[in-house]
Every structure is written in C-alpha cells, then in structure tokens.
C-alpha positions in Angstrom: -4.4 -32.6 -59.2 -2.0 -30.8 -57.0 1.7 -31.0 -56.1 3.6 -29.6 -53.2 6.9 -28.0 -54.2 9.3 -26.9 -51.5 12.4 -24.7 -51.9 14.8 -23.4 -49.3 18.3 -21.9 -48.9 20.9 -21.1 -46.3 23.9 -18.8 -46.8 26.8 -19.0 -44.4 29.7 -16.4 -44.4 32.6 -17.9 -42.5 35.0 -15.2 -43.8 34.6 -11.7 -45.1 35.3 -12.7 -48.7 33.9 -16.2 -48.6 30.3 -17.4 -48.5 28.8 -20.9 -48.6 25.3 -21.6 -49.6 23.1 -24.7 -49.2 20.0 -25.1 -51.3 17.2 -27.7 -51.6 14.4 -27.4 -54.1 11.7 -29.5 -55.6 10.3 -29.2 -59.1 8.0 -31.1 -61.5 7.1 -31.4 -65.2 3.6 -32.2 -66.3 3.2 -34.7 -69.2 2.8 -32.9 -72.5 -0.1 -33.4 -75.0 1.8 -36.0 -77.0 2.7 -38.0 -74.0 -0.9 -38.0 -72.9 -1.9 -39.6 -76.2 -2.7 -36.8 -78.7 -0.8 -38.7 -81.4 -2.4 -42.0 -80.7 -4.5 -43.5 -83.5 -6.9 -45.1 -81.0 -7.4 -41.8 -79.1 -6.3 -43.4 -75.9 -5.5 -41.0 -73.0 -2.5 -42.2 -71.0 -2.8 -41.8 -67.2 0.5 -40.2 -66.4 1.8 -38.5 -63.3 4.2 -35.5 -63.4 7.9 -36.1 -63.4 9.3 -35.1 -59.9 12.7 -33.8 -59.1 14.6 -33.0 -55.9 17.8 -30.9 -56.1 20.5 -30.6 -53.5 23.1 -28.0 -54.0 26.3 -26.7 -52.2 28.1 -23.6 -53.5 31.1 -21.6 -52.5 31.8 -18.0 -53.6 35.2 -16.5 -52.9 36.8 -13.1 -53.7 40.5 -13.3 -53.9 40.6 -9.6 -54.7 38.0 -7.1 -56.0 39.1 -8.1 -59.5 39.3 -11.9 -59.1 36.2 -13.8 -58.1 35.3 -17.5 -58.3 32.2 -19.6 -57.9 32.0 -23.4 -57.5 28.8 -25.3 -57.2 28.2 -29.1 -56.7 24.6 -30.5 -57.1 22.7 -33.7 -57.2 19.3 -34.1 -58.9 17.0 -37.1 -58.2 14.2 -37.6 -60.6 11.2 -40.0 -60.2 8.1 -40.8 -62.3 10.2 -40.3 -65.4 8.1 -40.4 -68.5 9.4 -42.9 -71.1 8.0 -44.4 -74.3 6.7 -48.0 -74.6 6.9 -50.5 -77.4 3.3 -49.9 -78.2 3.8 -46.2 -79.0 2.4 -44.9 -75.7 4.1 -43.6 -72.6 4.4 -44.7 -68.9 5.9 -43.5 -65.7 9.1 -45.3 -65.0 9.8 -47.0 -61.7 13.5 -46.1 -62.0 15.1 -43.4 -59.9 17.5 -41.2 -62.0 20.4 -39.5 -60.3 22.5 -36.8 -61.8 25.6 -35.3 -60.2 27.3 -32.2 -61.4 29.9 -29.5 -60.8 29.8 -26.0 -62.2 32.6 -23.5 -61.7 33.3 -19.9 -62.9 36.3 -17.6 -62.6 35.9 -13.9 -63.2 38.8 -11.4 -63.7 38.9 -7.7 -64.6 41.6 -5.2 -65.1 41.3 -1.8 -66.6 38.9 -2.0 -69.6 39.2 -5.8 -69.9 36.8 -8.4 -68.4 37.3 -12.1 -68.7 35.5 -15.3 -67.7 36.2 -19.0 -67.7 33.6 -21.6 -66.9 33.7 -25.4 -66.6 30.9 -27.9 -65.9 31.0 -31.6 -65.4 27.9 -33.9 -65.3 27.5 -37.6 -64.5 24.2 -39.2 -65.1 23.2 -42.7 -64.0 23.8 -45.4 -66.6 21.0 -46.3 -69.0 20.6 -49.8 -70.2 20.1 -49.4 -73.9 21.3 -51.4 -77.0 22.4 -54.3 -74.6 24.9 -52.2 -72.6 24.9 -49.8 -69.6 26.0 -46.4 -70.7 26.8 -43.5 -68.3 25.7 -40.0 -69.5 23.7 -41.3 -72.4 22.5 -38.2 -74.3 24.3 -35.9 -71.8 27.6 -33.9 -72.4 30.0 -34.9 -69.6 32.2 -31.8 -70.1 31.6 -28.3 -71.2 33.9 -25.2 -71.1 33.3 -21.6 -71.9 35.8 -18.7 -72.2 34.8 -15.1 -72.6 36.7 -11.9 -73.1 35.2 -8.4 -73.2 37.2 -5.3 -74.2 35.9 -1.8 -73.7 37.8 -0.1 -76.5 36.2 3.3 -75.9 33.5 4.6 -73.7 31.0 3.6 -76.4 32.5 0.7 -78.3 32.8 -2.8 -76.9 34.1 -6.1 -78.3 33.1 -9.4 -76.8 34.5 -12.8 -77.9 33.3 -16.2 -76.6 34.4 -19.7 -77.2 32.3 -22.8 -76.3 33.6 -26.3 -76.0 31.4 -29.5 -75.8 32.9 -32.9 -75.2 32.1 -36.1 -77.1 28.7 -37.5 -76.3 27.1 -40.9 -76.6 23.4 -40.7 -77.7 20.5 -42.9 -78.8 20.1 -43.3 -82.6 16.9 -41.2 -82.7 14.8 -43.7 -84.7 12.9 -45.7 -82.1 12.9 -48.7 -84.4 16.8 -48.7 -84.5 18.4 -49.7 -81.2 21.9 -48.3 -81.6 24.2 -45.9 -79.7 25.9 -43.3 -81.8 28.9 -41.1 -81.0 28.8 -37.4 -81.6 32.3 -35.9 -81.7 33.4 -33.0 -79.5 33.4 -29.5 -81.0 34.2 -25.9 -80.3 32.7 -22.7 -81.7 33.5 -19.0 -81.4 31.1 -16.1 -81.2 31.9 -12.4 -81.6 29.8 -9.4 -80.5 30.4 -5.7 -81.5 28.5 -3.1 -79.5 28.3 0.6 -80.0 26.1 2.3 -77.4 24.6 5.7 -76.7 25.0 7.4 -80.0 23.3 10.8 -79.7 21.2 12.0 -82.6 19.2 15.1 -81.6 17.1 13.9 -78.7 17.4 10.2 -79.5 19.9 7.7 -78.1 20.9 4.9 -80.5 22.6 1.6 -79.6 23.8 -0.8 -82.3 25.0 -4.4 -81.9 26.5 -6.8 -84.4 26.7 -10.5 -83.4 28.6 -13.1 -85.4 28.0 -16.7 -84.2 30.2 -19.7 -85.1 32.8 -17.5 -86.7 34.9 -20.3 -88.1 31.8 -22.3 -89.4 32.6 -25.3 -87.2 30.5 -28.3 -88.0 28.8 -29.6 -85.0 25.7 -31.7 -84.0 23.4 -32.0 -81.1 21.8 -35.2 -80.0 18.1 -35.9 -80.4 17.3 -36.9 -76.8 13.5 -37.3 -77.4 13.9 -40.3 -79.8 11.6 -39.0 -82.5 13.5 -38.0 -85.6 17.0 -37.9 -87.2 19.8 -39.4 -85.1 21.6 -36.1 -84.8 20.8 -32.4 -85.7 23.4 -30.5 -87.7 23.6 -27.0 -86.2 23.9 -23.8 -88.1 27.1 -22.4 -89.6 28.2 -18.8 -89.5 25.3 -16.4 -88.7 25.1 -12.7 -88.6 22.6 -10.8 -86.4 22.2 -7.0 -86.3 20.3 -5.1 -83.6 19.3 -1.4 -83.6 17.8 0.2 -80.5 16.5 3.8 -80.5 15.4 5.6 -77.3 13.6 8.9 -77.7 
C-alpha cells in the first residue's frame, strides 16, 4: 500500500554562537519475510502493517570558543503497530504504544595538534511486562559513554584512541520457550587507529591505516533483542585490521 511520511525542521539562532533546532519526523519499517510467514510450516501469510514511528527532537549547539563546542539533543520516539511474536509462532501488530525518551550530548575540544571528544547518551524506554514483572529499558542500554583522542604527531602520521562504555542491561533470555530476564554486565573497550597518509611513490599517493579493536581483550556481550537464539552474544576479542589505499 502507501504510507505518508513527513519530516520538518526549524533552526533558531538566538545568539551568534548558539543555535536551537526543532525537528519532527515520521518513519516506518515494513515487516520482513520471516514476520510475514516465510518460516511457517503451514505457509500462512500474516497480514501485517508496517511499524510507524514519530520522532520529536530539540537540540542546542553552542560554541564557547572556536576550540570548544558542545551539542545537546533531547528526543522522544513514539512507535505504533509494533510487530511482536505470538505463542503460535506467528506475528501480529501490537496495540501498545511504545515511547522512548533520550538525551545525547557531545563535547569537542581542540588545541594545537590534539583533538578530543566526549559523548554521553541516556535512554529510557517504556516498561515491558515480561516474566511477571514490568521492566524499564528491557533490551536497551540506559547509559553509554564514548571518549576519543586524536594526535597529529606529524603532518602525515596520526594516532587515534577511543574508549566505549556500555552500562548494565536487562534483556530477555533469547529462547522464546524460556521466560526469564537476564542481566548482562557493563563493559568498556578501547580501540586504537594508526594512520599514515600521503606517502609519495613516483606518481602514486599511498595511505596506510592500522586499526586495533578491543585492545585489552575485554569480554563483553550484546543482548539478542529478537528472541531467536542464544541468550547473549559473546563479542570478538582483540582484532587487527590493515588498510592500504593507493591513488595514481
């Protein structure tokens, strides 16, 4: 069928170094092939409507100096027609209205050959009634923090470090036959990126990049929010990526 999606924005600049923006947007997600019944042994096609979402957002951007800038955004998402599984193995559109409130903030600072960034986000999702209790933020990280530091050691060589923190999270078990809420502990991980750019070799220009993720091999999990497999996914340990880009 068809869906009307509307998006709009208004930016107001009350002061020379301060701007305020107001945004409203609509979005939707079509049911996927499995939700429509591709995995059904009876070849039953579910009549499902798309999930709809309205988003309201207010953001403030302020420059304390040319080297210190901050962004703060508060938003609210309202989702309807949410697609959820049934006891018979099919899917239906829920009558529930799901509200999510969140705040995201960033602080950027630079001096000389150093750039730094600190980010924080907070999310509060409506309580879900599951396993006999109402649980707020079920399957959603309430707190996340990121810190980044970039050093331009020379005109060609750059070192970037980034640390990511995720708070403790309550999640569904993952096996739809087991009604249980599990706790996945908080964790932090560190990534490093070494970049060497614009190496001249005859008429060619070469850029190399070395990325090391999860430097300290932190053990961390992510929840299975789709309720279709293991109760939690163990993420990778230390990984090494190398990139080589040649322009000629």
